[in-house]
N, C-alpha and C positions, 0 to 999 in steps of 0.2 A: 697032109691030107687036104684036098681041095674042099672049099666050102660048097654047100649045096643050096639051091633056091627053090622056093615055093612061089609060083607065079599067080598073082591075083587074076581074076577073070577079066580085068580091064586091060591086061597087057597084050599087045599085038603078038600074033604067032611068029612073026618074023624075028622077034627078040628071042623067043624060046628056041626056034630052029637054029638061029645063029649061035646060041650058046651050046646047043647039042652038037653042032658041027665042030665045036672046039672042045668036045669031050667034057663039058660041064654038066653035072647032074642037075636036072630040072624036073619038077613035078608041077603040073598046072592044076588049078582049082577044078577046071573042067574034067581033066583026066581022073581026078580024085573024087568026082561026083560031089564037089563042094562048091560049085559055082552059085548056089542059092543061099549059102551061109551068110550070116551077118558079118560085119567087120570084126567084132570081137571073136566070133567063132572061127573066122579065117586065121586070125592071129594065133588063136589057141591051137588050131590044126597044124600050122607051120611049126609051132613050138613043140608040139607032140612028136612031129617027124624030125625035129632038130634041124630044120631048114630056115634060112633067112627068107623073109617074105619080101618079094619085090612087088611094088605097086606103083600105079600112077593115079591113085585115088586119094584125094585130099583128106577124105574122112578117116582113112586109116592112120594118118598123121595124128589126128585128134585122139584116136584110141591108143596109139603108142605113147603119146604125151601123158595120157591119163594113167597108163600102167607105170610109166617112169615115176610120176608123182606118188603113186600108191605102193611102189616097190614090188609090183607084180612081174614075175619072170616072163620074158619073151625072148626069142632067139634073134631078134634084130629085124629092123625094117629098113629097106632101101627104097628110096623114093626118087622118081624122075617125073617132072611135069610133062604132060603129053605134048604140049605145044612148044616147049623150050629146049628139049633134049632129043636129038635125032635117034633113030633106031640104031644106027651105027655106033654112036657114042655110048648108048646104053649097053650094047653088046661088048664093046671094048672095056668099058669101066667095070661091068659085072664080071667079065673074065679076069680082069686084074684083081678084083676083090676075091674071087673064088680061088685064084692060084696063089695070091700073096697074103691074103687075110688070115687071121686067127679067130676062131669062134669066140674066144675069151674077150676079144676086143669088140665084138659085135653084140654080145648079150646085153639086152636092155638099152640098146642104142638105136638111133636113127641116122642113117647115112644118106646124104643128098647127092644126086648126080646132076651135072657132071662133077667128077672128082676134082 
């Protein structure tokens, strides 16, 4: 079963659209009426939905690190720097993760792009 993504509100629509064109399940914070939630709430929402959170927001890395230290469950964060990873690379790498990854390998983990 393919992994699914929850897109932070900082993520360009082109990435979401590119994944959907490849039949990858994606929910955006905006579509979920969650674009005003704090970083901890976004991570909670993604975990509630059992989706990996994809972000380009440095602050979410701090929240994930805090949860790792505290042993607080989250379904995984994937991070790509806005200026260092192209949209095409994000789409390619996220598709690879979705199709080849296992959720057990992503729980309470942070994955950086590019792979």
